[in-house]
A tleap script that builds the chain and sets N, CA, C and O, in Angstrom:
source leaprc.protein.ff14SB
mol = sequence {
  NVAL GLY GLY PHE GLY LEU TRP ALA ALA ASP
  HIE PHE ALA HIE GLY ARG ARG SER MET GLY
  ILE GLN LEU ILE LEU VAL THR LYS MET LYS
  ALA LEU GLY VAL GLY LEU PHE GLN THR LEU
  ALA LEU ILE PRO GLY MET SER ARG SER GLY
  SER THR MET MET GLY GLY ARG ILE LEU GLY
  LEU ASN ARG GLU THR THR ALA LYS PHE SER
  PHE LEU ALA SER THR PRO ILE THR ALA ALA
  ALA LEU ALA LEU CGLU
}
set mol.1.N position { -11.055 -11.360 4.941 }
set mol.1.CA position { -9.912 -11.212 5.831 }
set mol.1.C position { -9.100 -9.976 5.441 }
set mol.1.O position { -8.662 -9.211 6.300 }
set mol.2.N position { -8.906 -9.792 4.129 }
set mol.2.CA position { -8.158 -8.619 3.666 }
set mol.2.C position { -8.854 -7.321 4.016 }
set mol.2.O position { -8.211 -6.343 4.399 }
set mol.3.N position { -10.178 -7.313 3.883 }
set mol.3.CA position { -10.947 -6.121 4.232 }
set mol.3.C position { -10.842 -5.792 5.708 }
set mol.3.O position { -10.733 -4.625 6.085 }
set mol.4.N position { -10.876 -6.822 6.546 }
set mol.4.CA position { -10.723 -6.603 7.982 }
set mol.4.C position { -9.333 -6.070 8.293 }
set mol.4.O position { -9.185 -5.163 9.113 }
set mol.5.N position { -8.313 -6.624 7.646 }
set mol.5.CA position { -6.948 -6.136 7.861 }
set mol.5.C position { -6.797 -4.683 7.461 }
set mol.5.O position { -6.136 -3.909 8.153 }
set mol.6.N position { -7.403 -4.311 6.355 }
set mol.6.CA position { -7.343 -2.915 5.899 }
set mol.6.C position { -8.077 -2.002 6.867 }
set mol.6.O position { -7.595 -0.914 7.181 }
set mol.7.N position { -9.248 -2.440 7.347 }
set mol.7.CA position { -9.989 -1.645 8.324 }
set mol.7.C position { -9.168 -1.468 9.598 }
set mol.7.O position { -9.064 -0.359 10.123 }
set mol.8.N position { -8.582 -2.564 10.096 }
set mol.8.CA position { -7.795 -2.500 11.327 }
set mol.8.C position { -6.575 -1.599 11.157 }
set mol.8.O position { -6.250 -0.819 12.052 }
set mol.9.N position { -5.904 -1.702 10.019 }
set mol.9.CA position { -4.732 -0.856 9.769 }
set mol.9.C position { -5.134 0.612 9.741 }
set mol.9.O position { -4.417 1.460 10.272 }
set mol.10.N position { -6.263 0.917 9.131 }
set mol.10.CA position { -6.727 2.295 9.057 }
set mol.10.C position { -7.196 2.785 10.418 }
set mol.10.O position { -6.961 3.939 10.778 }
set mol.11.N position { -7.852 1.925 11.171 }
set mol.11.CA position { -8.403 2.314 12.468 }
set mol.11.C position { -7.307 2.567 13.504 }
set mol.11.O position { -7.424 3.484 14.317 }
set mol.12.N position { -6.261 1.774 13.479 }
set mol.12.CA position { -5.203 1.871 14.487 }
set mol.12.C position { -3.948 2.575 13.975 }
set mol.12.O position { -2.872 2.392 14.544 }
set mol.13.N position { -4.059 3.368 12.926 }
set mol.13.CA position { -2.887 3.963 12.266 }
set mol.13.C position { -2.452 5.271 12.907 }
set mol.13.O position { -2.300 6.274 12.210 }
set mol.14.N position { -2.255 5.282 14.169 }
set mol.14.CA position { -1.678 6.424 14.881 }
set mol.14.C position { -2.406 7.739 14.613 }
set mol.14.O position { -1.801 8.803 14.737 }
set mol.15.N position { -3.666 7.694 14.254 }
set mol.15.CA position { -4.452 8.911 14.047 }
set mol.15.C position { -4.021 9.765 12.874 }
set mol.15.O position { -4.394 10.937 12.815 }
set mol.16.N position { -3.256 9.234 11.942 }
set mol.16.CA position { -2.760 10.019 10.804 }
set mol.16.C position { -3.803 10.017 9.703 }
set mol.16.O position { -3.795 9.138 8.842 }
set mol.17.N position { -4.696 10.989 9.723 }
set mol.17.CA position { -5.748 11.079 8.721 }
set mol.17.C position { -5.700 12.440 8.040 }
set mol.17.O position { -6.720 12.918 7.543 }
set mol.18.N position { -4.539 13.064 8.013 }
set mol.18.CA position { -4.432 14.396 7.434 }
set mol.18.C position { -4.634 14.344 5.925 }
set mol.18.O position { -4.420 13.315 5.284 }
set mol.19.N position { -5.045 15.458 5.386 }
set mol.19.CA position { -5.279 15.560 3.950 }
set mol.19.C position { -3.969 15.935 3.256 }
set mol.19.O position { -3.042 16.441 3.888 }
set mol.20.N position { -3.910 15.686 1.984 }
set mol.20.CA position { -2.751 16.083 1.200 }
set mol.20.C position { -1.820 14.921 0.924 }
set mol.20.O position { -1.521 14.110 1.800 }
set mol.21.N position { -1.373 14.863 -0.312 }
set mol.21.CA position { -0.460 13.798 -0.716 }
set mol.21.C position { 0.958 14.233 -0.382 }
set mol.21.O position { 1.400 15.308 -0.789 }
set mol.22.N position { 1.661 13.401 0.354 }
set mol.22.CA position { 3.005 13.728 0.819 }
set mol.22.C position { 3.968 12.608 0.445 }
set mol.22.O position { 4.531 11.950 1.320 }
set mol.23.N position { 4.157 12.395 -0.851 }
set mol.23.CA position { 5.042 11.316 -1.280 }
set mol.23.C position { 6.476 11.529 -0.821 }
set mol.23.O position { 7.254 10.578 -0.747 }
set mol.24.N position { 6.826 12.764 -0.515 }
set mol.24.CA position { 8.179 13.047 -0.040 }
set mol.24.C position { 8.437 12.363 1.308 }
set mol.24.O position { 9.590 12.134 1.674 }
set mol.25.N position { 7.363 12.035 2.052 }
set mol.25.CA position { 7.503 11.383 3.348 }
set mol.25.C position { 7.708 9.878 3.237 }
set mol.25.O position { 7.940 9.210 4.245 }
set mol.26.N position { 7.624 9.340 2.030 }
set mol.26.CA position { 7.836 7.908 1.837 }
set mol.26.C position { 9.336 7.662 1.779 }
set mol.26.O position { 9.975 7.876 0.749 }
set mol.27.N position { 9.887 7.212 2.897 }
set mol.27.CA position { 11.319 6.941 2.963 }
set mol.27.C position { 11.616 5.607 2.291 }
set mol.27.O position { 10.701 4.859 1.948 }
set mol.28.N position { 12.879 5.320 2.109 }
set mol.28.CA position { 13.268 4.045 1.498 }
set mol.28.C position { 12.815 2.866 2.347 }
set mol.28.O position { 12.404 1.836 1.812 }
set mol.29.N position { 12.887 3.010 3.654 }
set mol.29.CA position { 12.479 1.917 4.533 }
set mol.29.C position { 10.966 1.703 4.485 }
set mol.29.O position { 10.503 0.563 4.513 }
set mol.30.N position { 10.189 2.793 4.413 }
set mol.30.CA position { 8.742 2.651 4.310 }
set mol.30.C position { 8.368 2.041 2.963 }
set mol.30.O position { 7.457 1.217 2.886 }
set mol.31.N position { 9.062 2.439 1.908 }
set mol.31.CA position { 8.796 1.865 0.589 }
set mol.31.C position { 9.101 0.368 0.593 }
set mol.31.O position { 8.343 -0.418 0.025 }
set mol.32.N position { 10.196 -0.029 1.223 }
set mol.32.CA position { 10.534 -1.449 1.340 }
set mol.32.C position { 9.482 -2.180 2.154 }
set mol.32.O position { 9.091 -3.295 1.808 }
set mol.33.N position { 9.022 -1.562 3.227 }
set mol.33.CA position { 7.987 -2.172 4.057 }
set mol.33.C position { 6.691 -2.383 3.293 }
set mol.33.O position { 6.064 -3.436 3.408 }
set mol.34.N position { 6.282 -1.376 2.506 }
set mol.34.CA position { 5.072 -1.517 1.692 }
set mol.34.C position { 5.275 -2.621 0.658 }
set mol.34.O position { 4.352 -3.385 0.376 }
set mol.35.N position { 6.463 -2.705 0.101 }
set mol.35.CA position { 6.772 -3.774 -0.851 }
set mol.35.C position { 6.681 -5.148 -0.212 }
set mol.35.O position { 6.222 -6.101 -0.843 }
set mol.36.N position { 7.114 -5.254 1.035 }
set mol.36.CA position { 7.002 -6.537 1.736 }
set mol.36.C position { 5.544 -6.881 2.007 }
set mol.36.O position { 5.151 -8.044 1.916 }
set mol.37.N position { 4.742 -5.873 2.342 }
set mol.37.CA position { 3.314 -6.122 2.516 }
set mol.37.C position { 2.677 -6.548 1.201 }
set mol.37.O position { 1.706 -7.304 1.197 }
set mol.38.N position { 3.213 -6.073 0.099 }
set mol.38.CA position { 2.683 -6.417 -1.219 }
set mol.38.C position { 2.800 -7.917 -1.475 }
set mol.38.O position { 2.017 -8.474 -2.244 }
set mol.39.N position { 3.757 -8.567 -0.847 }
set mol.39.CA position { 3.900 -10.012 -1.040 }
set mol.39.C position { 2.721 -10.788 -0.455 }
set mol.39.O position { 2.538 -11.962 -0.777 }
set mol.40.N position { 1.918 -10.146 0.402 }
set mol.40.CA position { 0.719 -10.806 0.917 }
set mol.40.C position { -0.255 -11.139 -0.212 }
set mol.40.O position { -1.121 -12.001 -0.061 }
set mol.41.N position { -0.105 -10.448 -1.343 }
set mol.41.CA position { -0.980 -10.711 -2.485 }
set mol.41.C position { -0.754 -12.106 -3.068 }
set mol.41.O position { -1.545 -12.562 -3.894 }
set mol.42.N position { 0.312 -12.788 -2.649 }
set mol.42.CA position { 0.537 -14.166 -3.088 }
set mol.42.C position { -0.458 -15.127 -2.445 }
set mol.42.O position { -0.650 -16.245 -2.923 }
set mol.43.N position { -1.091 -14.682 -1.356 }
set mol.43.CA position { -2.119 -15.489 -0.695 }
set mol.43.C position { -3.382 -15.421 -1.546 }
set mol.43.O position { -3.830 -14.325 -1.882 }
set mol.44.N position { -3.959 -16.545 -1.897 }
set mol.44.CA position { -5.172 -16.516 -2.723 }
set mol.44.C position { -6.284 -15.693 -2.066 }
set mol.44.O position { -6.601 -15.871 -0.890 }
set mol.45.N position { -6.860 -14.797 -2.849 }
set mol.45.CA position { -7.944 -13.953 -2.365 }
set mol.45.C position { -7.507 -12.620 -1.801 }
set mol.45.O position { -8.349 -11.762 -1.539 }
set mol.46.N position { -6.213 -12.420 -1.607 }
set mol.46.CA position { -5.706 -11.142 -1.077 }
set mol.46.C position { -5.278 -10.273 -2.245 }
set mol.46.O position { -4.497 -10.705 -3.093 }
set mol.47.N position { -5.786 -9.054 -2.291 }
set mol.47.CA position { -5.451 -8.186 -3.420 }
set mol.47.C position { -4.129 -7.467 -3.194 }
set mol.47.O position { -3.753 -7.180 -2.057 }
set mol.48.N position { -3.436 -7.181 -4.272 }
set mol.48.CA position { -2.189 -6.449 -4.199 }
set mol.48.C position { -2.434 -5.033 -3.700 }
set mol.48.O position { -1.696 -4.522 -2.858 }
set mol.49.N position { -3.465 -4.417 -4.222 }
set mol.49.CA position { -3.786 -3.061 -3.809 }
set mol.49.C position { -4.149 -3.000 -2.326 }
set mol.49.O position { -3.697 -2.112 -1.602 }
set mol.50.N position { -4.960 -3.944 -1.888 }
set mol.50.CA position { -5.353 -3.972 -0.476 }
set mol.50.C position { -4.177 -4.194 0.450 }
set mol.50.O position { -4.097 -3.589 1.518 }
set mol.51.N position { -3.263 -5.061 0.042 }
set mol.51.CA position { -2.108 -5.327 0.901 }
set mol.51.C position { -1.170 -4.131 0.968 }
set mol.51.O position { -0.613 -3.850 2.029 }
set mol.52.N position { -0.983 -3.415 -0.147 }
set mol.52.CA position { -0.123 -2.235 -0.090 }
set mol.52.C position { -0.787 -1.100 0.682 }
set mol.52.O position { -0.110 -0.341 1.376 }
set mol.53.N position { -2.108 -0.980 0.566 }
set mol.53.CA position { -2.822 0.042 1.343 }
set mol.53.C position { -2.715 -0.263 2.842 }
set mol.53.O position { -2.497 0.639 3.651 }
set mol.54.N position { -2.869 -1.520 3.196 }
set mol.54.CA position { -2.753 -1.918 4.594 }
set mol.54.C position { -1.340 -1.638 5.108 }
set mol.54.O position { -1.172 -1.105 6.204 }
set mol.55.N position { -0.339 -1.992 4.326 }
set mol.55.CA position { 1.042 -1.764 4.739 }
set mol.55.C position { 1.364 -0.292 4.910 }
set mol.55.O position { 2.009 0.097 5.884 }
set mol.56.N position { 0.917 0.529 3.971 }
set mol.56.CA position { 1.174 1.964 4.080 }
set mol.56.C position { 0.548 2.579 5.306 }
set mol.56.O position { 1.168 3.413 5.966 }
set mol.57.N position { -0.682 2.180 5.628 }
set mol.57.CA position { -1.352 2.718 6.811 }
set mol.57.C position { -0.666 2.243 8.086 }
set mol.57.O position { -0.498 3.020 9.025 }
set mol.58.N position { -0.265 0.966 8.127 }
set mol.58.CA position { 0.434 0.451 9.309 }
set mol.58.C position { 1.753 1.183 9.511 }
set mol.58.O position { 2.162 1.429 10.646 }
set mol.59.N position { 2.417 1.530 8.419 }
set mol.59.CA position { 3.715 2.214 8.513 }
set mol.59.C position { 3.581 3.716 8.751 }
set mol.59.O position { 4.590 4.419 8.815 }
set mol.60.N position { 2.348 4.219 8.884 }
set mol.60.CA position { 2.155 5.602 9.295 }
set mol.60.C position { 1.891 6.598 8.190 }
set mol.60.O position { 1.868 7.802 8.447 }
set mol.61.N position { 1.689 6.135 6.960 }
set mol.61.CA position { 1.376 7.065 5.875 }
set mol.61.C position { -0.103 7.422 5.931 }
set mol.61.O position { -0.921 6.611 6.365 }
set mol.62.N position { -0.452 8.629 5.497 }
set mol.62.CA position { -1.868 8.996 5.498 }
set mol.62.C position { -2.581 8.327 4.335 }
set mol.62.O position { -1.943 7.734 3.466 }
set mol.63.N position { -3.893 8.422 4.320 }
set mol.63.CA position { -4.700 7.704 3.324 }
set mol.63.C position { -4.352 8.103 1.899 }
set mol.63.O position { -4.182 7.242 1.036 }
set mol.64.N position { -4.244 9.393 1.650 }
set mol.64.CA position { -4.010 9.874 0.295 }
set mol.64.C position { -2.640 9.449 -0.222 }
set mol.64.O position { -2.508 9.009 -1.364 }
set mol.65.N position { -1.627 9.583 0.621 }
set mol.65.CA position { -0.274 9.191 0.230 }
set mol.65.C position { -0.209 7.691 -0.018 }
set mol.65.O position { 0.427 7.243 -0.972 }
set mol.66.N position { -0.866 6.915 0.839 }
set mol.66.CA position { -0.877 5.464 0.671 }
set mol.66.C position { -1.539 5.058 -0.639 }
set mol.66.O position { -1.041 4.179 -1.344 }
set mol.67.N position { -2.656 5.692 -0.966 }
set mol.67.CA position { -3.355 5.362 -2.217 }
set mol.67.C position { -2.500 5.715 -3.422 }
set mol.67.O position { -2.414 4.932 -4.368 }
set mol.68.N position { -1.868 6.881 -3.404 }
set mol.68.CA position { -1.021 7.304 -4.521 }
set mol.68.C position { 0.179 6.361 -4.671 }
set mol.68.O position { 0.516 5.951 -5.781 }
set mol.69.N position { 0.822 6.022 -3.547 }
set mol.69.CA position { 1.983 5.142 -3.590 }
set mol.69.C position { 1.587 3.751 -4.075 }
set mol.69.O position { 2.326 3.127 -4.837 }
set mol.70.N position { 0.425 3.259 -3.641 }
set mol.70.CA position { -0.055 1.954 -4.089 }
set mol.70.C position { -0.259 1.941 -5.597 }
set mol.70.O position { 0.099 0.976 -6.271 }
set mol.71.N position { -0.835 3.015 -6.121 }
set mol.71.CA position { -1.038 3.115 -7.568 }
set mol.71.C position { 0.303 3.135 -8.301 }
set mol.71.O position { 0.475 2.440 -9.303 }
set mol.72.N position { 1.251 3.932 -7.803 }
set mol.72.CA position { 2.561 4.019 -8.453 }
set mol.72.C position { 3.321 2.695 -8.380 }
set mol.72.O position { 4.071 2.353 -9.295 }
set mol.73.N position { 3.124 1.956 -7.290 }
set mol.73.CA position { 3.805 0.665 -7.145 }
set mol.73.C position { 3.265 -0.371 -8.125 }
set mol.73.O position { 3.956 -1.339 -8.446 }
set mol.74.N position { 2.049 -0.178 -8.600 }
set mol.74.CA position { 1.473 -1.138 -9.543 }
set mol.74.C position { 1.943 -0.894 -10.975 }
set mol.74.O position { 1.789 -1.768 -11.828 }
set mol.75.N position { 2.500 0.252 -11.247 }
set mol.75.CA position { 2.892 0.609 -12.617 }
set mol.75.C position { 3.908 -0.358 -13.221 }
set mol.75.O position { 3.684 -0.820 -14.340 }
set mol.76.N position { 5.009 -0.691 -12.552 }
set mol.76.CA position { 5.992 -1.590 -13.180 }
set mol.76.C position { 5.434 -2.991 -13.474 }
set mol.76.O position { 5.710 -3.551 -14.535 }
set mol.77.N position { 4.665 -3.554 -12.560 }
set mol.77.CA position { 4.153 -4.901 -12.784 }
set mol.77.C position { 3.079 -4.894 -13.878 }
set mol.77.O position { 2.966 -5.857 -14.636 }
set mol.78.N position { 2.299 -3.828 -13.963 }
set mol.78.CA position { 1.300 -3.727 -15.022 }
set mol.78.C position { 1.983 -3.592 -16.378 }
set mol.78.O position { 1.553 -4.208 -17.353 }
set mol.79.N position { 3.039 -2.794 -16.447 }
set mol.79.CA position { 3.780 -2.635 -17.697 }
set mol.79.C position { 4.431 -3.950 -18.114 }
set mol.79.O position { 4.454 -4.288 -19.298 }
set mol.80.N position { 4.963 -4.697 -17.132 }
set mol.80.CA position { 5.588 -5.986 -17.443 }
set mol.80.C position { 4.540 -6.984 -17.962 }
set mol.80.O position { 4.808 -7.742 -18.894 }
set mol.81.N position { 3.354 -6.977 -17.354 }
set mol.81.CA position { 2.303 -7.893 -17.811 }
set mol.81.C position { 1.865 -7.544 -19.227 }
set mol.81.O position { 1.600 -8.437 -20.032 }
set mol.82.N position { 1.787 -6.262 -19.533 }
set mol.82.CA position { 1.420 -5.848 -20.891 }
set mol.82.C position { 2.492 -6.241 -21.902 }
set mol.82.O position { 2.181 -6.665 -23.015 }
set mol.83.N position { 3.749 -6.098 -21.507 }
set mol.83.CA position { 4.850 -6.465 -22.402 }
set mol.83.C position { 4.876 -7.982 -22.637 }
set mol.83.O position { 5.199 -8.437 -23.735 }
set mol.84.N position { 4.541 -8.748 -21.618 }
set mol.84.CA position { 4.524 -10.195 -21.743 }
set mol.84.C position { 3.412 -10.650 -22.692 }
set mol.84.O position { 3.579 -11.611 -23.443 }
set mol.85.N position { 2.289 -9.956 -22.649 }
set mol.85.CA position { 1.170 -10.288 -23.546 }
set mol.85.C position { 1.558 -9.986 -24.966 }
set mol.85.O position { 0.762 -10.193 -25.881 }
savepdb mol mol.pdb
quit
């Protein structure tokens, strides 16, 4: 289901497939939106990375920017998990 959602988000993402990472285009509202999509990872079997990638594409970010932002969004939770261990 997550894979289909990611495919659909990428397929219907307003044709934004340009190259180049444009993190400057990630507004506060888009960042909040991607964060809300990240909560889909609470559903068993849905990955955090997949949900943030889907959210970024739906919100109009290009593939490269979405991948970079998804990676950066995982940094705080990964650091917290390491500190907890």
